[in-house]
C-alpha positions as CSV (number, residue, x, y, z in Angstrom):
1,M,66.2,64.8,11.0
2,I,64.7,63.7,14.3
3,K,64.5,66.6,16.7
4,K,63.0,65.1,19.9
5,L,61.6,62.0,21.4
6,N,58.5,63.8,22.7
7,K,57.0,61.0,24.8
8,V,57.1,57.3,25.6
9,D,54.8,55.1,27.8
10,Q,54.5,51.4,28.6
11,F,57.5,50.6,26.4
12,G,59.9,48.6,28.6
13,I,61.7,50.7,31.2
14,F,60.2,53.8,29.6
15,Q,57.1,54.7,31.6
16,K,55.3,58.1,31.2
17,Y,58.4,59.6,29.8
18,S,58.2,63.1,28.2
19,W,61.0,65.2,26.7
20,D,62.5,67.8,29.0
21,N,62.3,71.2,27.3
22,N,65.6,72.1,28.9
23,L,67.3,69.3,27.0
24,N,69.2,70.1,23.8
25,D,67.4,68.8,20.6
26,F,68.9,65.9,18.8
27,A,71.6,67.0,16.4
28,E,73.3,65.4,13.4
29,Y,75.6,63.5,15.8
30,N,74.2,62.1,19.0
31,L,76.0,60.3,21.8
32,I,74.0,58.5,24.5
33,Y,75.8,57.1,27.5
34,G,74.3,54.8,30.1
35,W,75.1,51.7,32.2
36,N,73.7,48.3,31.6
37,Y,69.9,48.1,32.0
38,S,69.5,51.9,31.9
39,G,67.3,51.7,28.8
40,K,69.7,52.1,25.8
41,T,68.4,49.0,24.0
42,I,64.8,49.9,24.7
43,L,65.4,53.3,23.2
44,S,66.9,51.6,20.1
45,R,63.8,49.4,19.8
46,I,61.6,52.5,19.6
47,F,63.7,53.7,16.6
48,R,63.5,50.2,15.1
49,C,59.7,50.3,15.2
50,F,59.9,53.2,12.7
51,E,62.4,51.2,10.6
52,L,60.2,48.1,10.4
53,N,56.8,50.0,10.4
54,E,55.6,47.7,13.2
55,I,55.4,47.8,17.0
56,H,57.9,45.6,18.8
57,K,56.1,42.3,19.8
58,D,57.1,42.7,23.5
59,Y,55.5,46.1,23.8
60,L,52.3,46.0,21.8
61,D,50.6,48.4,24.3
62,G,53.5,50.9,24.1
63,S,53.1,54.4,22.8
64,F,55.7,56.9,21.7
65,E,56.1,60.0,19.5
66,I,59.1,61.6,17.7
67,E,59.2,65.1,16.3
68,D,61.3,66.1,13.2
69,A,63.1,69.3,12.5
70,D,60.0,70.7,10.7
71,G,57.9,70.1,13.8
72,K,56.1,67.1,12.3
73,K,55.0,64.6,15.0
74,I,55.0,60.9,14.3
75,D,53.6,58.4,16.8
76,Q,53.1,54.6,16.9
77,N,50.1,54.9,14.7
78,K,52.0,56.7,11.8
79,L,55.2,54.6,11.6
80,E,55.2,54.7,7.8
81,Q,55.5,58.5,7.9
82,S,58.9,58.5,9.6
83,P,62.2,59.2,7.8
84,A,64.4,56.3,6.6
85,I,65.9,54.7,9.8
86,R,68.4,51.8,10.2
87,V,69.0,50.4,13.7
88,F,71.8,48.1,14.9
89,N,71.0,46.4,18.1
90,S,70.6,42.9,19.6
91,D,67.3,42.5,17.8
92,F,69.0,43.1,14.4
93,I,71.6,40.5,15.2
94,K,69.1,38.0,16.3
95,E,66.8,38.5,13.2
96,N,69.5,38.7,10.5
97,L,72.3,36.4,11.5
98,K,71.7,32.8,12.3
99,W,75.1,31.5,13.3
100,S,74.3,27.9,12.5
101,E,72.6,28.7,9.2
102,E,73.1,30.7,6.0
103,I,72.9,34.5,6.1
104,E,70.6,36.4,3.9
105,P,72.6,38.1,1.1
106,I,73.0,41.8,0.4
107,F,72.1,42.8,-3.1
108,M,74.4,45.4,-4.6
109,L,74.1,47.2,-7.9
110,G,76.4,45.5,-10.4
111,E,78.4,46.9,-13.3
112,E,76.6,49.6,-15.1
113,N,74.6,48.6,-18.2
114,I,73.9,51.8,-20.0
115,E,70.8,50.7,-21.9
116,L,69.2,48.9,-18.9
117,Q,70.1,51.9,-16.6
118,A,68.4,54.2,-19.1
119,N,65.3,52.0,-19.2
120,L,65.4,51.8,-15.4
121,K,65.6,55.6,-15.0
122,E,62.7,56.1,-17.5
123,N,60.5,53.6,-15.7
124,K,61.4,55.1,-12.3
125,D,60.6,58.6,-13.5
126,E,57.3,57.4,-14.9
127,L,56.6,55.5,-11.6
128,E,57.3,58.7,-9.7
129,S,54.9,60.6,-11.8
130,K,52.3,57.9,-11.5
131,S,52.9,57.7,-7.7
132,N,52.4,61.5,-7.5
133,E,49.1,61.2,-9.4
134,I,48.0,58.4,-7.1
135,A,49.1,60.3,-4.0
136,Q,47.1,63.3,-5.2
137,I,44.0,61.2,-5.9
138,T,44.4,59.4,-2.6
139,Q,44.7,62.7,-0.8
140,T,41.6,64.0,-2.5
141,I,39.6,60.9,-1.6
142,S,41.0,61.0,2.0
143,E,40.0,64.7,2.3
144,K,36.5,64.0,1.0
145,E,36.1,61.0,3.2
146,D,37.5,62.9,6.2
147,N,35.1,65.7,5.5
148,I,32.1,63.4,5.3
149,S,33.3,61.4,8.3
150,H,33.7,64.6,10.3
151,R,30.3,65.9,9.3
152,L,28.7,62.5,10.2
153,S,30.5,62.4,13.5
154,Q,29.6,66.0,14.3
155,K,25.9,65.5,13.4
156,A,25.7,62.2,15.3
157,G,27.1,64.0,18.4
158,E,24.5,66.8,18.0
159,I,21.7,64.2,17.8
160,R,23.2,62.2,20.7
161,A,23.3,65.3,22.9
162,L,19.9,66.6,21.9
163,L,18.0,63.3,22.2
164,N,20.1,61.9,25.0
165,I,20.8,58.7,23.0
166,Y,23.8,56.6,24.3
167,P,25.5,55.2,22.3
168,Y,24.8,57.0,19.1
169,T,27.9,57.3,16.9
170,K,28.8,57.8,13.3
171,L,28.1,54.1,12.6
172,H,24.5,54.5,14.0
173,F,24.0,57.6,11.9
174,E,25.1,55.8,8.8
175,H,22.7,53.0,9.6
176,D,19.8,55.5,9.9
177,I,20.9,57.0,6.5
178,E,20.2,53.6,5.0
179,T,16.7,53.7,6.5
180,V,15.8,57.1,5.0
181,K,17.8,56.9,1.8
182,D,15.0,56.1,-0.6
183,K,12.6,58.9,0.4
184,P,14.2,61.2,3.0
185,Q,11.5,63.8,2.6
186,D,8.9,61.4,4.0
187,F,10.6,61.5,7.4
188,L,10.7,65.3,7.8
189,M,8.3,67.0,10.3
190,D,7.0,70.5,10.6
191,Q,7.9,72.8,13.5
192,K,4.9,71.8,15.6
193,G,5.7,68.1,15.2
194,I,9.3,68.7,16.2
195,Q,8.3,70.7,19.4
196,T,5.7,68.1,20.4
197,N,8.1,65.3,20.2
198,L,10.9,67.3,21.8
199,Q,8.6,67.9,24.8
200,K,8.0,64.1,25.1
201,V,11.8,63.5,24.9
202,S,12.5,66.2,27.5
203,S,11.0,64.1,30.2
204,T,14.2,62.8,31.6
205,E,12.9,60.2,33.9
206,K,9.9,57.9,34.3
207,K,7.8,58.8,37.4
208,D,6.0,56.4,39.7
209,T,2.2,56.1,39.5
210,I,0.1,57.9,42.1
211,Q,-2.9,56.6,44.1
212,E,-6.1,58.4,43.2
213,I,-7.9,60.4,45.9
214,S,-11.3,58.6,45.5
215,L,-12.9,60.6,48.3
216,T,-16.6,61.5,48.8
217,V,-17.2,64.5,51.1
218,N,-20.5,64.4,53.1
219,N,-23.0,67.2,53.4
220,L,-22.7,68.8,56.8
221,E,-26.4,69.9,56.6
222,D,-27.3,66.3,57.2
223,F,-26.3,66.9,60.8
224,S,-28.6,69.9,61.3
225,E,-31.7,68.0,62.6
226,P,-29.8,65.8,65.2
227,I,-28.0,68.9,66.5
228,K,-31.2,71.1,66.5
229,L,-33.1,68.3,68.4
230,L,-30.3,68.0,71.0
231,L,-30.0,71.7,71.6
232,S,-33.7,72.0,72.2
233,K,-33.7,69.4,75.0
234,T,-33.6,70.4,78.7
235,V,-32.6,68.3,81.7
236,V,-35.2,67.6,84.5
237,A,-33.5,67.7,87.9
238,Q,-33.2,69.4,91.3
239,V,-31.0,72.2,90.0
240,I,-28.3,73.6,92.1
241,E,-28.0,77.2,90.8
242,K,-24.4,77.6,91.7
243,L,-23.5,74.5,89.7
244,K,-25.7,75.5,86.8
245,E,-24.0,78.8,86.5
246,D,-20.4,77.6,86.8
247,I,-19.6,74.8,84.4
248,D,-16.1,74.3,85.7
249,L,-17.4,73.9,89.2
250,S,-20.1,71.6,88.0
251,N,-17.5,69.3,86.3
252,W,-15.4,69.4,89.4
253,V,-18.2,68.4,91.7
254,K,-19.4,65.7,89.3
255,K,-15.9,64.2,89.4
256,G,-15.9,64.5,93.2
257,I,-19.1,62.5,93.5
258,E,-17.4,59.6,91.7
259,L,-14.4,59.8,94.1
260,H,-16.5,59.9,97.3
261,K,-18.8,56.9,96.7
262,E,-19.3,55.0,99.9
263,K,-17.0,57.4,101.8
264,T,-17.9,59.5,104.9
265,T,-15.0,61.9,105.0
266,C,-13.9,64.5,102.4
267,E,-10.8,63.4,100.4
268,F,-9.9,67.0,99.9
269,C,-10.2,68.5,103.5
270,G,-10.5,65.4,105.6
271,N,-13.7,66.6,107.4
272,V,-16.8,64.4,107.8
273,L,-19.1,64.8,104.9
274,P,-22.5,66.5,105.8
275,S,-25.4,64.2,105.9
276,G,-27.4,64.2,102.6
277,L,-24.8,66.1,100.6
278,I,-24.1,63.3,98.1
279,D,-27.8,62.6,97.6
280,N,-28.6,66.3,96.9
281,L,-25.7,66.5,94.4
282,N,-26.9,63.3,92.6
283,K,-30.3,64.9,92.2
284,H,-28.7,67.7,90.4
285,F,-26.8,65.3,88.1
286,S,-29.8,63.2,87.2
287,D,-30.1,60.4,84.6
288,D,-31.5,63.0,82.1
289,Y,-28.4,65.1,82.6
290,E,-26.1,62.1,82.0
291,N,-27.9,61.0,78.9
292,L,-27.7,64.4,77.4
293,I,-24.0,64.6,78.0
294,E,-23.5,61.1,76.5
295,E,-25.6,62.0,73.5
296,S,-23.6,65.2,72.9
297,D,-20.3,63.4,73.1
298,K,-21.4,60.8,70.5
299,L,-22.6,63.5,68.1
300,I,-19.4,65.4,68.6
301,D,-17.4,62.2,67.8
302,T,-19.5,61.6,64.7
303,I,-19.0,65.1,63.4
304,E,-15.3,65.0,64.2
305,R,-14.9,61.9,61.9
306,Q,-16.2,64.0,59.0
307,K,-13.0,66.0,59.0
308,I,-10.6,65.7,56.0
309,S,-6.9,65.4,56.6
310,S,-4.2,66.4,54.1
311,I,-4.7,63.8,51.3
312,L,-3.2,65.4,48.2
313,P,0.3,64.4,46.9
314,D,2.9,67.0,46.1
315,E,2.8,68.4,42.6
316,A,6.5,67.4,42.1
317,K,5.5,63.8,41.8
318,L,3.6,64.6,38.6
319,Y,5.0,65.2,35.1
320,N,6.0,68.8,34.3
321,E,3.1,69.4,31.9
322,L,0.5,68.4,34.5
323,Q,2.0,70.3,37.5
324,R,0.5,73.7,36.7
325,D,-3.2,72.7,36.5
326,Y,-2.7,70.3,39.4
327,K,-1.2,73.0,41.6
328,T,-4.1,75.3,40.9
329,L,-6.7,72.7,41.9
330,K,-4.6,71.5,44.8
331,D,-4.5,75.0,46.3
332,S,-8.2,75.4,45.8
333,V,-9.0,72.0,47.4
334,E,-6.8,72.6,50.3
335,K,-8.5,76.0,50.9
336,E,-12.0,74.3,50.7
337,I,-10.9,71.5,53.0
338,E,-9.8,74.1,55.5
339,S,-13.3,75.8,55.3
340,Y,-15.1,72.4,55.6
341,N,-13.0,71.5,58.7
342,Q,-13.6,74.9,60.2
343,E,-17.4,74.4,59.8
344,I,-17.1,71.1,61.6
345,D,-15.2,72.8,64.5
346,N,-18.0,75.3,64.7
347,L,-20.6,72.5,65.1
348,K,-18.4,70.9,67.8
349,T,-18.3,74.2,69.6
350,V,-22.1,74.5,69.6
351,L,-22.4,71.0,71.0
352,E,-19.7,71.6,73.7
353,N,-21.6,74.7,74.7
354,K,-24.8,72.6,75.0
355,K,-23.1,70.3,77.5
356,S,-22.4,73.3,79.7
357,K,-26.0,74.5,79.4
358,A,-27.8,71.2,79.8
359,F,-30.8,72.8,81.7
360,D,-31.5,75.3,78.9
361,S,-33.0,75.0,75.4
362,L,-30.7,76.5,72.7
363,T,-31.3,77.7,69.2
364,F,-29.3,76.5,66.1
365,S,-28.4,77.9,62.7
366,K,-27.9,75.5,59.7
367,P,-24.2,75.0,58.8
368,N,-22.6,76.2,55.5
369,S,-21.5,73.0,53.7
370,N,-19.1,73.3,50.6
371,H,-19.2,69.5,49.9
372,D,-20.4,69.9,46.3
373,K,-17.4,72.0,45.3
374,L,-15.0,69.8,47.2
375,N,-16.3,66.6,45.5
376,T,-16.1,68.3,42.0
377,E,-12.6,69.5,42.5
378,I,-11.3,66.2,43.9
379,E,-12.8,64.5,40.9
380,K,-10.8,66.9,38.6
381,I,-7.6,66.1,40.6
382,D,-8.2,62.4,40.1
383,Q,-8.5,63.0,36.4
384,I,-5.1,64.7,36.3
385,I,-3.6,61.8,38.4
386,Q,-5.2,59.4,35.9
387,K,-3.4,61.3,33.0
388,H,-0.1,61.0,35.0
389,N,-0.6,57.3,35.6
390,R,-1.4,56.6,31.9
391,K,1.8,58.5,30.9
392,S,3.9,56.5,33.3
393,E,2.5,53.2,32.1
394,N,3.2,54.2,28.4
395,F,6.3,56.3,29.2
396,D,9.0,54.1,27.5
397,D,6.9,53.5,24.3
398,E,5.9,57.1,23.8
399,K,9.4,58.4,24.5
400,K,11.0,55.8,22.1
401,E,8.6,56.7,19.4
402,A,9.3,60.4,19.8
403,V,13.1,59.8,19.8
404,D,12.8,57.6,16.6
405,K,10.8,60.3,14.8
406,L,13.1,63.1,15.7
407,R,16.2,61.1,15.0
408,L,15.1,60.1,11.5
409,H,13.9,63.7,10.9
410,Y,17.4,65.1,11.6
411,V,19.1,62.4,9.6
412,S,16.8,63.1,6.6
413,N,17.4,66.9,6.9
414,F,21.2,66.2,6.9
415,V,21.0,64.0,3.8
416,I,19.1,66.6,1.9
417,K,20.9,69.7,3.1
418,E,24.4,68.4,2.9
419,K,23.9,66.6,-0.5
420,Y,25.3,63.5,1.1
421,F,24.7,61.0,-1.7
422,E,26.1,63.3,-4.3
423,A,29.3,63.5,-2.1
424,L,29.5,59.7,-2.0
425,Q,29.3,59.5,-5.7
426,E,32.2,61.9,-6.1
427,I,34.3,59.7,-3.9
428,K,33.3,56.6,-5.9
429,D,34.3,58.2,-9.1
430,K,37.7,59.2,-7.6
431,E,38.2,55.6,-6.4
432,T,37.6,54.2,-9.9
433,E,40.2,56.6,-11.2
434,L,42.6,55.5,-8.4
435,T,42.1,51.9,-9.3
436,N,43.1,52.5,-12.9
437,K,46.2,54.5,-11.9
438,Q,47.2,51.8,-9.4
439,S,46.9,49.2,-12.1
440,E,49.2,51.3,-14.3
441,Q,51.6,51.7,-11.4
442,K,51.8,47.9,-10.8
443,S,52.6,47.4,-14.5
444,I,55.5,49.8,-14.2
445,E,56.7,48.3,-11.0
446,K,56.9,44.9,-12.6
447,D,59.1,46.3,-15.4
448,I,61.4,47.9,-12.8
449,I,61.7,44.6,-10.9
450,K,62.6,42.8,-14.1
451,I,65.3,45.4,-15.0
452,E,66.7,45.4,-11.4
453,A,66.9,41.7,-11.4
454,Q,69.2,41.9,-14.4
455,L,71.3,44.6,-12.8
456,S,71.7,43.1,-9.3
457,E,74.6,40.8,-8.4
458,T,74.7,38.9,-5.1
459,V,78.5,38.6,-5.4
460,K,78.9,42.4,-5.1
461,G,77.2,42.2,-1.7
462,A,79.6,39.5,-0.6
463,E,82.6,41.5,-1.7
464,K,81.4,44.6,0.3
465,F,80.8,42.4,3.3
466,N,84.3,40.9,3.1
467,E,85.8,44.3,2.7
468,Y,84.3,45.4,6.0
469,L,85.3,42.2,7.8
470,K,88.9,42.7,6.7
471,L,88.9,46.3,8.0
472,Y,87.5,44.9,11.3
473,F,89.9,42.0,11.8
474,G,92.9,43.4,9.9
475,R,93.2,40.1,7.9
476,D,91.2,37.7,5.8
477,D,90.6,35.5,8.8
478,V,86.8,35.2,8.4
479,V,85.2,35.6,4.9
480,I,81.8,35.4,3.4
481,K,81.1,33.1,0.4
482,V,78.0,32.9,-1.8
483,T,76.3,29.6,-1.9
484,P,74.6,28.2,-5.0
485,E,71.3,29.2,-3.5
486,N,72.5,32.9,-3.4
487,K,72.9,32.9,0.4
488,F,75.9,34.0,2.4
489,K,78.0,31.6,4.5
490,L,80.9,32.2,6.9
491,Y,84.3,30.5,6.3
492,R,87.6,30.5,8.2
493,S,90.6,29.2,6.2
494,E,88.4,27.6,3.6
495,I,86.6,25.7,6.4
496,E,83.0,26.6,7.4
497,A,83.3,28.8,10.5
498,K,81.9,27.4,13.7
499,N,82.3,28.1,17.4
500,L,82.6,31.8,16.8
501,S,83.6,33.9,19.8
502,E,81.2,36.6,21.0
503,G,83.6,39.3,19.9
504,E,83.7,37.7,16.4
505,K,80.0,37.6,16.3
506,T,79.7,41.2,17.2
507,A,82.3,42.2,14.6
508,I,80.5,40.2,11.9
509,A,77.1,41.5,12.8
510,F,78.2,45.1,12.7
511,S,80.1,44.5,9.4
512,Y,76.9,43.0,7.9
513,F,74.8,45.9,9.2
514,T,77.2,48.5,7.7
515,A,77.3,46.6,4.4
516,K,73.5,46.6,4.2
517,L,73.6,50.4,4.4
518,D,75.2,50.3,0.9
519,D,72.4,48.1,-0.5
520,K,70.0,49.2,-3.3
521,D,67.2,50.1,-0.8
522,T,69.3,52.6,1.2
523,T,70.4,56.1,0.5
524,L,72.8,56.8,3.3
525,N,72.7,60.6,3.2
526,D,68.9,60.4,3.6
527,T,69.0,57.8,6.4
528,V,69.0,58.1,10.2
529,V,71.3,55.5,11.8
530,F,71.0,54.3,15.4
531,I,73.9,52.1,16.7
532,D,73.3,50.5,20.2
533,D,76.4,49.3,22.0
534,P,78.4,48.0,19.0
535,I,81.4,47.1,21.1
536,S,79.9,44.4,23.3
537,S,82.4,41.6,24.0
538,L,85.1,43.3,21.9
539,D,88.7,43.7,23.1
540,S,90.3,47.2,23.1
541,N,91.8,46.7,19.6
542,H,88.5,45.8,18.0
543,L,86.9,48.6,20.1
544,F,89.1,51.1,18.3
545,N,88.4,49.4,14.9
546,T,84.6,49.8,15.6
547,Y,85.1,53.5,16.4
548,S,87.1,54.1,13.2
549,F,84.6,52.1,11.2
550,I,81.7,54.3,12.4
551,K,83.6,57.5,11.9
552,T,84.7,56.7,8.3
553,K,81.8,54.8,7.0
554,L,78.8,56.5,8.6
555,D,80.0,60.1,8.8
556,N,77.8,61.0,5.8
557,C,74.5,59.6,7.0
558,K,71.7,62.1,7.6
559,Q,71.7,61.7,11.4
560,I,73.5,59.3,13.7
561,F,72.8,58.0,17.2
562,I,75.4,56.0,19.2
563,S,74.7,54.5,22.6
564,T,77.2,52.8,24.8
565,H,78.0,51.8,28.3
566,N,81.8,51.6,27.7
567,F,83.7,54.6,29.0
568,E,86.6,54.1,26.7
569,F,84.4,53.9,23.7
570,L,82.5,57.0,25.0
571,N,85.8,59.0,25.1
572,L,86.6,58.0,21.5
573,I,83.2,59.2,20.2
574,K,83.3,62.2,22.4
575,D,86.6,63.3,21.0
576,W,85.3,62.8,17.5
577,F,82.3,64.9,18.1
578,K,84.4,67.7,19.7
579,D,86.5,67.9,16.6
580,I,83.4,68.4,14.5
581,K,82.1,71.5,16.1
582,K,81.3,72.5,19.6
583,P,77.6,73.1,20.3
584,E,78.2,76.2,22.4
585,K,79.7,78.0,19.4
586,N,76.7,77.3,17.3
587,K,73.8,77.1,19.7
588,N,71.1,77.7,17.1
589,N,72.2,74.7,15.0
590,P,74.5,72.4,17.0
591,K,76.2,69.7,15.1
592,W,76.3,67.2,18.0
593,S,74.5,66.5,21.3
594,C,75.4,64.2,24.2
595,Y,73.1,62.6,26.7
596,L,73.0,60.4,29.7
597,I,70.2,57.8,30.0
598,E,69.3,56.9,33.5
599,R,67.1,54.2,35.1
600,I,65.6,55.7,38.3
601,P,62.6,54.8,40.4
602,N,59.5,57.0,40.7
603,N,57.5,57.7,43.8
604,T,55.8,54.3,43.6
605,G,59.0,52.4,43.5
606,E,58.7,51.4,39.8
607,F,61.7,52.0,37.5
608,S,61.6,54.3,34.5
609,S,64.3,55.6,32.1
610,Q,64.9,59.3,31.2
611,L,67.3,61.3,29.0
612,V,69.3,64.0,30.7
613,P,72.3,66.1,29.6
614,L,75.6,64.3,29.8
615,P,77.1,65.5,33.2
616,E,80.1,67.9,32.9
617,Q,82.3,65.4,34.9
618,I,82.0,62.9,32.1
619,F,83.1,65.6,29.6
620,K,86.0,66.5,31.8
621,F,87.5,63.1,32.7
622,K,89.0,60.5,30.4
623,S,88.3,57.6,32.6
624,E,85.3,56.3,34.5
625,Y,87.5,56.0,37.5
626,H,88.0,59.8,37.8
627,F,84.3,60.3,37.1
628,L,83.2,57.9,39.9
629,F,85.6,59.4,42.4
630,S,84.4,63.0,41.6
631,I,80.8,62.1,42.3
632,I,81.7,60.3,45.6
633,Y,84.0,63.1,46.8
634,Q,81.5,65.7,45.9
635,F,78.9,64.0,48.1
636,Y,81.5,63.5,50.8
637,S,82.3,67.2,50.8
638,K,78.7,68.5,50.5
639,P,76.1,65.8,51.2
640,K,72.7,66.6,49.5
641,K,69.4,64.9,49.9
642,N,68.9,64.5,46.1
643,F,66.8,61.4,45.4
644,K,68.5,60.5,42.2
645,D,72.0,60.9,43.7
646,L,71.1,58.8,46.7
647,Y,69.6,56.1,44.5
648,N,72.8,55.8,42.3
649,L,75.2,56.2,45.2
650,P,75.5,52.4,46.2
651,N,76.3,51.4,42.6
652,L,78.8,54.2,42.2
653,V,80.6,53.2,45.3
654,R,80.7,49.6,44.3
655,R,82.1,50.4,40.9
656,Y,84.7,52.7,42.3
657,L,85.9,50.2,44.9
658,E,86.1,47.5,42.3
659,A,88.4,49.7,40.2
660,F,90.5,51.0,43.2
661,L,91.0,47.6,44.8
662,G,91.6,46.1,41.3
663,F,94.9,47.9,40.8
664,K,95.8,48.2,44.5
665,I,95.2,44.5,45.3
666,P,95.6,42.7,41.9
667,R,94.6,39.3,43.1
668,S,91.9,37.1,41.6
669,V,89.5,37.3,44.4
670,G,86.2,39.0,44.9
671,L,85.6,42.4,46.2
672,N,84.4,41.1,49.6
673,K,87.8,39.3,50.1
674,K,89.7,42.6,49.3
675,L,87.7,44.9,51.6
676,P,89.5,43.8,54.8
677,E,92.8,45.2,53.4
678,L,91.1,48.6,52.9
679,I,88.8,48.8,55.9
680,D,90.2,47.4,59.2
681,N,87.2,48.1,61.4
682,E,84.9,45.1,61.0
683,V,81.8,47.0,61.9
684,H,82.6,49.7,59.3
685,R,83.5,47.1,56.7
686,E,80.2,45.2,57.2
687,R,78.3,48.5,56.9
688,V,80.0,49.3,53.6
689,W,79.5,45.8,52.3
690,K,75.8,45.8,53.0
691,F,75.5,49.3,51.5
692,I,77.2,48.4,48.1
693,N,75.9,44.8,47.9
694,Q,72.3,45.2,49.0
695,Y,71.4,48.6,47.5
696,S,73.3,48.3,44.2
697,H,71.8,44.8,43.3
698,N,68.2,45.4,44.3
699,S,66.2,45.0,41.0
700,S,63.3,42.7,42.0
701,L,61.7,44.6,44.8
702,P,60.5,48.2,44.7
703,R,63.5,50.4,45.7
704,S,61.3,52.5,47.9
705,L,61.0,49.5,50.2
706,N,64.8,49.1,50.5
707,F,66.4,52.5,50.0
708,P,69.4,53.8,51.9
709,E,68.8,56.5,54.4
710,F,70.5,59.8,53.9
711,D,72.4,59.5,57.2
712,E,73.6,56.0,56.2
713,C,74.8,57.4,52.9
714,V,76.8,60.1,54.7
715,E,78.4,57.6,57.1
716,V,79.3,55.0,54.5
717,I,80.8,57.6,52.1
718,K,82.9,59.0,54.9
719,I,84.2,55.5,55.8
720,V,85.1,54.8,52.1
721,V,86.7,58.1,51.4
722,E,88.8,58.1,54.5
723,A,89.8,54.5,54.0
724,V,91.1,55.3,50.5
725,R,93.0,58.4,51.9
726,N,94.6,56.2,54.6
727,K,95.4,53.4,52.2
728,D,97.2,55.7,49.6
729,P,97.4,59.3,50.7
730,E,99.5,60.4,47.7
731,H,97.1,58.8,45.2
732,F,94.2,60.3,47.1
733,D,95.6,63.8,47.0
734,I,96.3,63.6,43.3
735,L,92.7,62.5,42.7
736,V,91.4,65.4,44.7
737,D,93.6,67.9,42.9
738,E,92.5,66.4,39.5
739,I,88.8,66.7,40.1
740,K,89.1,70.2,41.5
């Protein structure tokens, strides 16, 4: 038996549906109630996919899953594993009955032929035995193939993750097996080779090339002679001792001379400059003095240009394996550069000191130059950068070569260790055995078909069909006759039946479906039967016939599902189920379950169907009229902001008003023409009409864009309930008493 419909997605009105664990499991007898467009037929189509072993053509992207009583789960990819299912719905009618053509016959087992039956049984027993053998071999092959496939996929995944190869699947792995299959041992590497290539592969990204340093550091001792010569020079001038002793004062005065050219008053104090002052000062700052200062500045500038700035790139720009040696050299070079630049600063200090002591001869010590060490270490750094650049230029080729070697090593190791080719040979041997068994099976099947052809009689199918038609119509009004081509054709009073009413078509279609449940391909007590709305277009008399037909003819099927939108038919089925056994008295194994199928919008405004327990009000009342009033009155008494209730409310009110005004004002006019006799206030009437007309017929736009506000629901329900009370107080009070 089918226990649950676990999930459905992208299948018509069913979107992202999952079974509510609070819902009773499907039982032997199942009743599903829902209004038109709620999803009943879509649900039957899911069941029919299992019957036909194919996805419905309108929902090829749909997915679904059922679960049986043993916990086995069957989805759209395993349709053939489902129990035997037969479905009656509009698709069945469309596919099986062409009203303007002949109907496919039903083949029934004819009169028993003892000898043929014995041969048939013997062949079927042998076929079953052969089928069991084939199933066992097939299972063995499948298990071996699954095992190999799993191992291949697992190993491919390991190689993909280890070597960062995307994509690398089982198919790629099998292709590599073909590469190594002749001599897999030739592709194996020792541990050192594996580690070397793994190190190459571990470089996750290609780095940019780096500009070489290409710097030659000059020997600071080359400046010794020019500095020594400059320091030994003395300036010839009329020395002003005070300026000689105070360099800051000397510089200030020298600047002042420039500012007071051709001026007679002091720019600082405003007094008249003493006669001869500027001439005396100029004699102190002679041409020799100026030349010495200029020569010192030029030499300072030349030495300053020997300084080395930070020229070394960060070690992070190099490949990992080069960073350690590079960092050691870089630290040493930077330390030597610092020493070299410091020596330059010392030389500059000596020269600056000479500028302040231009009238004295100074001594000089030769500088300590580390240029040889710097040049050697910079050359070593350039060698490391060259290695880095060569690797960048050949990065892709080296990495690909390493990946290829490792990949084929791991594939070869798998082939040898897992005895891959021996496992394939075992499967091949089993497949040969399977082919032989299948050949024997086909031979037996041909014998069975030959015997069954002798035992089958098309006429028996027609007789069963006519028997059911008579039960439906209560007379031999419409009958089936067998054509010379062994097809079925409909006749009425010996004349080919045409212009059949919709009710007649429904009755004929359901009779045909029921008769087919007796054919040679169906064992009813092993079959799940799903009947979707079998009373469409039938009058009340045929409605009861359909109920009786189902109850008497299908009571012994393995499991039955009946869906309907008709409240009268619902009551008949409900009473039948109640007589079987009440579920609350046998909770662990209920005989029947009842459900409501609803079509509601989700948060995005799209519609989706869901199964919920059948509301208690439907169990209680015998008419839809009572049920509708109970829902409306309940909201009137205690309004609740329940999304589902608010969504259904406009439709409920409309259906109730159609029923109430139908018997109160039995005229052949529309609901809009009857409303004025119920609601006098024109504003209230228009408000109710908009509520029931707009919100109960909105199927094209998302409901979330046109949804009744809670306050509007409260007001409209109040208007309707009080209008009914005023129109017929006695009727209203009886209704209220009944629902309470």
